[in-house]
N, C-alpha and C positions, 0 to 999 in steps of 0.2 A: 159233200156239202150238206149242211143241215137241211132237213126236210121242211123246217120252218113251220111247225105247228103252232107257233105263238099267235095269240089273238091279233087279228087285223081287221080293218074295216071291210065290209062286204064288197064294196066297190074297189077294184084294183086296176091298175094300169100296167102296161108292159112297154118297154122300149128296148131296142137292140143297139148295141154299140159295136161297131166293127173296128178291129185293130189291124194295121197292115203287117205287123211282124209277130208271128206265132211265138217265137223265142222270147221276145220282150213281154208278150202277154203272159207266158208261163212265169216269168219273174214277177210280174204284177200280181198274179194269183197267189204266189208263194208255195212253199212246200205243203203238199196235201191241201191246197187251196185255203191255207190258214188265213191269208189276208182277206179273201172273200168272205170267209166265215165271220171274221171280226166285223166287217161292214154289215153283213146280214143281221148279226145279233144287235149291233148298236142302232141300226136304222129300221129294224123290223121289215126287212126286205127278203126276197128270194132272188138269188143270182145263179143262173145256169150257164155253163160254158158250152158253146156249140161251135167247134172249129175255131176260127179266129174271131168269133163273136161272143159277147156276153149279153145274155137276156136278163134284164132287171125287171122284177115284178114287185109292185107294192102300191101304196096310196100315193097320190100326186106329190105331196110335199117330200116324203121320204125318197121317192123316185128321183126327184130333182137333185136332192143332196147326194144320193148314191152315184148318180151319173157324174156329178161334179167331182166327187172324191176319186172315182175310178179314172177319170181323165187326168186329174192332177197327178195321180200315182204313175200312170203310164208315161206322162211327160217326164217324170223323174227317171224312170228306167231308160227312156230314150236318150237321156243325157249321160248314161253310163253309171248311174248311181244305184246303189242297192236300196231295198226296202226292208227296213227292220220293223218289228211290231210297234215300236214307239213312233215311227213315221206314219203308220196307218192311224194310230190313235191321235197323233197331232193333227193330221189332215182332217180327221173327223171333227175335232174341236174347232179348228180354224174355219171349216166350212159352216159349222153351226153358228159361230160368231159372225161370219160374213152375212149369213141370211138374216141375222138380227140387227144389222147396222147398215145404213145407207153407204154405198161406195165400197163396201167390204170386198166384193168380188173383184173389183179392179185392183185392189191392193194385193189380193191373193195371186192374181195373175202376175203382178210385178215380182212377187216372191218366187213364183214358178219359173220366171225367166232369169232368176239368179242375179238380180241387180246388185245384191249385197254379198256376193260370195267373198270369202276371206282366204287368200292364198297363204299357206304356210309351207314349211319344208316337207312335211309328211303328208298333208292332205288339204283339200279344199273344205272350208267350213262355211255352212250356210245357216242363216236364221230360219227358224221353223215356224215362228208365229209373227203376227203383225207387230206386237210389242218388241220382239227381238229385232225385227227389221228396222224399226225406228231407232232402237238403241244402237245398232251397228252404224246407222247413218250418223247418229249423234257423236259416236266415238271418233268418226273420221272428220266431222265438221266442226267440233268444238274443242277448245283447249282444256276445258274442265267439264267432264260428263259424269253424272251420277246415275247409277242403276239401283233401284230400290224395289224390293219385292221378296216373296217367299223363296225358300230353298228349292233348288232344282229347276230354276227358270233360266239358267245359262248366263247369269249376270257376270260372274267372274270368268267363266270359260270363254265367253265371247270377248271380254276385255283383254284377256291374255292372248287370244287369237289375233286380235287387231294389233296388239303390241308387237307380236312376232312378225306379222305381215309388214308393219311399218319399219321394223328393224331390218328385215332382209331386203326391203326395197330402198333402204338408205335414208328414209325420212327422219329417223332418229338414230342416235349413236349407241344407245344402251337401253336396257329394260330393267326397271326396278319394281319388284313386287314386295308388298308389305302387308302385314295385318297385326292387330294388337294381340300380344300373347297374354290375353286376359286370364286364361286358365292358370297361368303361373304368376298372375298379378304383376306382370312385367318385371318381376324381380327374379332373375334367373340364377343368381349366384349360388344359391343353396343346392341347385341341382347338380348331379354328378356329370363329369366329362368336361371337354373344352367347350368354348362358346358355340361352335357349330353343332356339337352333339346336344347341347342344351336347347338350342333354338329349332333345329330341324323338325322335331315332331309336331310343333305348332305351325310350321310352314308347309307341311306335307301336301295339303290341298293345292297349293300353288305349284309345287313340283309336279304333281299329278297332271295339272293342266298343261304345263310346259312339255311334259313327256309326250303328250298327244300331238304336239306340233313340231317338235325338233328331234332329230336322231340323237340317241343317248350320248354318243361320243362328242358330237358337236355341242350339245348342251353342256356337258362336263367341261369342255374347253372354254366355252363362253363364260361359264361361271368362274373358272380358274383365272381367266383374263379380266374378270370383273366387268365384262360387258353385259352380263346378267347378274343382278344382285337380288337376293331373297333375304329379307331381314325384318325383325320386329319393328313396329312403329316407333318405339322409343329410340331406335338407332338412327332415325331421320333427323333428330334435333341438331341444329347448327349447320346443316348442309344446304347447299343450293343445287337443285337438281336441274341441270341444263341439258338440252338436246337429248332428253330421255322420255320414254313412255313409262309413266309411273302408275301402278295399280295399288290402291288400298282396298283390301278385302275385309269383310266383317266390320265395316266402319261404324256400325251401331254400337260397338264396344269401345270406341274411342271417346275419351272425355272431351269436354268443350275445349280445354286448353290444348289437348293433343291434336284435335281436329284443326284448330287455328294454326298450331305449329306446322302441321303437315301441309295445309293449303298454302302457307306462305313460303314453302320450299320451292314452289314452281319457278323455274328459271327460263331463260330465253330458249326458244325452240322446243320446249317440252309440252307434253300433254299429260293430263291426269284423268284416271278413271277411278271412281269411288263407288264401291258396291256395299250394300247392306240390307239387312232384314229387320225391320222395326219390331217384329214379333219375337226376336231372339236376343234381346238385350241382356247381357250377363254382368253388367256393372253393379256395384254395391247399391243397396237401397238408398235413394235420395240423391244419387249422382246422375245428373242429366246427360243423356247421350249427345255427343258432339254432332252426330248425324242429324238429330232433330233440329238442333239450333242452326246448322248449315242450311237446312231446308228453309227455315224461317227467314234467314238473313240473305240468302243468295238466289232465291227463286226468280227474282226479276233482274238479276245482274247480267248484262250482255256478255256473251261468250261462255256462259254457264248453262248447262241443260240438265234437266231431270227427266229420266225415263222411269216409268212405273210398270211393274209386272203384277199379275194376279195368278191364282191357282190355274187359270186356263192356259198359262204360258209354261207350265211345268212340263219338262221333256224327259223326266225320269219315268220309272214304272207308272202305269196308269193308276195304280193303287195310291201312289203318293199324292195325286190330285185329290182323291177322296179323303185322305187323311188330313191334308191341309184345309180342305173345305169344312171338315168336321170340327177342327179346332177353331176355325174362323167363326163358325156358328156359335160355339160356346162363348167366344170373346165378344159376340155381338157385332161382328164386322160384316155380316152378310144379311 
């Protein structure tokens, strides 16, 4: 572990945390204590392992944060879950947010107790931030749920996970995943190959999400039987989508008319999840995003919920957070 020669206040405190299971403690620490090193570096702490104890040394505020993060991560391994570098980074960000907002610690405790775990065929999926937790609740509780925020915050991934969960539990009869094929201008005829070969490259992110939740053979069979459909937004015109979980990804690239067309496809027994990033609009200059107008028109409609994400909800590589924040500063959003 790092000797931690970084500058610290002269007055330091020390606390000991005892863990009942040495094997679980080893998983918490990570290979070569990499998880402890991350916590040390981020919080300007020193953490020393002594048997089944961790001795945490630092100033009072950092010490409180470090102990909270360590206990949350140990709770995770107690439940049989692995700890990846992104889990440590996310827990550090969540803890920081909780300290800065009243009631945050209670919400993090709810997250730690897996209130919103999503069961799929291949794995359990859990929200990792407060915004993700609220979003998952919204997906289960509302017939129309929007998830809006930067890339990497889990908007589409969690929506597809909930769709799979509802499908395998029998709450919906099919899954429909869609996105605007804006890169091809929604005009696919000039591209080589049959329609599936033309469309699939633009739908690949949706296939990737499904692959995480369903075995390959089962997914292929469900697609063959049309119980799972993946198609461009233009293909939704004229349909009524009943008893289905419908996900529209990259909704910021839907025009006003396309968004209205899509929203009015909602049939009996169906749910819709619409995800988008207002900073990545690829529509031609002068064409207003349908996502913008939907926010303006539907924000107060009963049964419709909007969930918002920030860079603090990014669950990709920690560097992605810094990249998004840098661009937000340029755009005057922070």
